[in-house]
C-alpha positions, 0 to 999 in steps of 0.5 A: 209449119204444122200446129202442135197437138195439145192434150189435157193431162190430169194432175192426180192420175196422169190420165189424158183427154183430147179436150178440157172438161171439168171432171177427169174421165179416168179418176173422176177428180174435178178441175185437175185437167191442164193443157200440155203439148202431146209427145210425138209418137216414137218410131217403131215399137217402143217395147221391142227390147222386152223379148231379149230380157224376159225373166223367169217366173219363180215361187215367192217362197224361194226368193232369197231375202236379206236385210236392207243395208242402210247408210247414215246421213249424218243427221239423226232426225232425218235418219229417223224419218227415213227409217234408219238411214239411206237405202241404196237404190231408193228414190226419196221425194221431199216436198214443202213450202218455198223457203222452208229448208228443203235445199238447206237440209239436203245440202247439209246431208250431202256434206256429211255423206260426202265424207265416206261416199261419193255425192252429187248435187244437181241444181236446176233452180240456183246457180253454182255461185248461189249454192256456194254462198249458202254452203259458206253461210252454213259453214259446211265442208263441201270439199267432197260435194260435186255440183252440176247445174243442169236441167236436161235429163239426158245430160244428167243421166249421162253424167251419172253414168260417167261419175257413178255417185252413191247419192244424188240430189235433184233440186228440183224435179219440176225444173227438169225436162226431157227432149222426148217430150215437147211440153214445157218443164214443169208440165205433167208429162215432163215431170212424169217422164223425168221422174220415171227415167230417174227411178229406172236409173236408180233401180238399175245402178243402185244410186240413191236419188233424193228429189225436191218437189214443189207444192201447190197452194193447197200444200200437196206436191205439184205435178201428177199424183203418179209421182208419189207412186213412183218413188219409194219414200215421200217426205213432207215439211210441216210447220210455219215457215215463219217459225224457228221449228221445222217438222218432216213427216213420212207420208210413204216409206217402203223401208220404214214406218209411215207417219214418222216425224222428225223435228228440226230447229232452224238456226244460223247454221242450218237445220239442227235436229231436236232430240226431245221435241216434247220439251219444245212443244211444252216450253210455254205450257202453264197448267193454271190456264183454263182451256189447256190440256196436254195430249200424248200423241204417237207420231210413228215410233215416237210418243210426243207431248203436245199442248191442246188449247181451246177457246170457247166464247159466246157467239156474237153472230148468226152462225157459231164459228168452228176453227181448228189449227193442226186438228181436224175440223170435221172431227170437232163438229162430231165431238161437240155433238157427242159432248152435248149428248153424252156429257151434258155440255152444250156449245151450240151458241158458242164459238169454238177455236182449237190449236195444237201448239207448236205447229204440229198436225195431229190426225189420230183419234187419240186426241179426242178426249184431250180436245173435249176436256180442253173445251170443257175447261175453257167453257167453265173458265176453270183450269184442269188439274196440274201435271195432267196428261190425257189421251183416248178416242171418243166414240159416237155412243160416248164410250172412250176407246183404247189407242195403240201403244198406251204404255209407251205414252204413259212412260213418256209422260212420267219421264217428263214429270207429269203425275196424273193421267186420264186414259181409256180403261183398256190402256190402264197399265198392269203395273203401276208407273212410278210417280204417275197416278192413272185414272181409267175411264170407260165413258165420256161423262166420267172424264167430264165429271173428274174435271168438275172436281 
């Protein structure tokens, strides 16, 4: 019996190498090559049918455009992240930690969509009885939800061609395999080929495909990086799986805003959308505690109020600790240097811990000023003025730079009862906002001096 030929595929770019090496020769990523069985060569030319389907070249200005129709999923927070609803023929990839609620959310969505459209749930991980028990536990109306337990992509495509559903859920893409590739399910070549066939089918037939993807221990989607480039939308579950709240963020969206955030609460009836997440993030906020500052961050099209907590304590070791939860750790080191140089506050002999309350991850630089004021408040053990919100980017020269959508941030803060705000001068509103006193600053030392009063 002939020995199977093996190749090493990169999990980042999908490139192949004949032998293992530490660095991928295609994308130069380190430790990303994994062993897989090479696919047998196809008989005859693979692309001989292209000549029969040659399309004509046309000018871009002559292409007819139309508004992309969207169908609601029945879950408002999911529609927000998707950009307004489900687009026909779109391929959506949803990733997250095990047990965080991916299958639960999609089963809830199918039960809502199935009232008006034909839906199909394809399960490669759970049996039909397990899915029926979950639907019964969630008290869902699944009379219009069709179910298929299958992992062979050829059989799944044949079923889709016969049934012609409007929306199909694949749970999960890592469990599928194609007979054209001899490697095991979940390998780089299997995931890439199965996703390519499903994407091709979705574009040709107009079926909306929702893919569930596994994640690695680092939190990124398992399989080749090219998987994210194939699909139209990539959604990630965020937050702690042990918490009662779940957050879904749009990492890529060809039909909507990127970085949009949807907030859900996990209940005994499944995931329920949270219409006012700022109230949740501030539910336990107290303005008389040192080291606490309220930030107005912008997540997609939605302003959110998040509490930033800082703890600055004497270092009892040789190396001061710098730890962040939900914030960028490298940016913390930069802000500490700026605070020392331009704010006159030294923390080189202090342990610094930062936390964004609620499990939300904040990546925008608008959090710089709130982080600095929270650290100054904790170092001096003095609470910031009550009913205060802060936002602004801090530069290396100590300047406070403006951020986007400052007017919307201030209006959201005033709506939630805050009466004071420290913002960059360029973000100061031209007309006063009722009930909100705005202090505009140009330099970091001005904001630090305000906290001393």
